[in-house]
C-alpha positions in Angstrom: 14.2 -30.0 -0.6 14.7 -26.7 -2.1 18.3 -26.6 -3.0 17.7 -26.8 -6.7 15.3 -23.6 -6.3 18.2 -21.9 -4.3 20.7 -22.6 -7.2 18.1 -21.5 -9.9 17.6 -18.2 -7.9 21.5 -17.8 -7.3 22.3 -18.2 -11.0 19.6 -15.7 -12.2 20.9 -13.2 -9.7 24.4 -13.8 -10.7 23.6 -13.0 -14.2 21.3 -9.8 -13.3 22.1 -6.5 -14.9 22.4 -3.3 -13.0 18.9 -2.2 -13.9 17.4 -5.1 -12.0 13.9 -4.2 -10.9 10.6 -5.5 -9.4 9.8 -7.4 -12.8 13.1 -9.2 -12.5 12.5 -10.1 -9.0 9.1 -11.7 -10.1 10.9 -13.7 -12.9 13.0 -15.3 -10.2 10.1 -15.9 -8.0 8.2 -17.4 -10.9 11.1 -19.6 -11.8 11.5 -21.0 -8.2 7.7 -21.1 -7.2 6.6 -24.6 -6.1 4.0 -26.7 -7.9 3.7 -29.8 -5.6 3.1 -27.7 -2.5 2.0 -24.5 -4.2 3.4 -21.2 -3.6 0.6 -19.1 -2.4 2.0 -15.6 -2.0 5.1 -14.2 -3.6 6.2 -10.6 -2.4 8.7 -8.0 -3.6 9.6 -4.8 -1.7 11.0 -1.9 -3.7 12.8 0.2 -1.1 13.3 3.0 -3.6 9.6 3.5 -4.0 8.7 2.3 -0.6 6.1 -0.2 -2.2 5.3 -3.9 -1.5 4.3 -5.9 -4.7 2.6 -9.2 -4.4 0.6 -11.8 -6.3 -1.3 -14.7 -4.9 -1.4 -18.2 -6.2 1.2 -17.8 -8.9 -1.0 -15.4 -10.9 2.0 -13.5 -12.2 0.1 -11.1 -14.4 -2.2 -10.0 -11.5 0.3 -8.0 -9.3 -1.1 -6.0 -6.6 0.7 -3.2 -4.7 0.7 -1.0 -1.5 2.7 2.1 -1.2 3.9 3.1 2.3 
């Protein structure tokens, strides 16, 4: 129940480069999103830009953002 998704994310993070960014985060979220019980919202917070990025219903090409 999700352990496989954890391992996928861990492997991707272990192989991440030093310039890991918001797009890389969404690639991980995309790789571990659920299909059977669909992921509704995926979010990333970029602390350096004080911005939250999110997409709804796995529409990865339609990111929204809110800067604080």
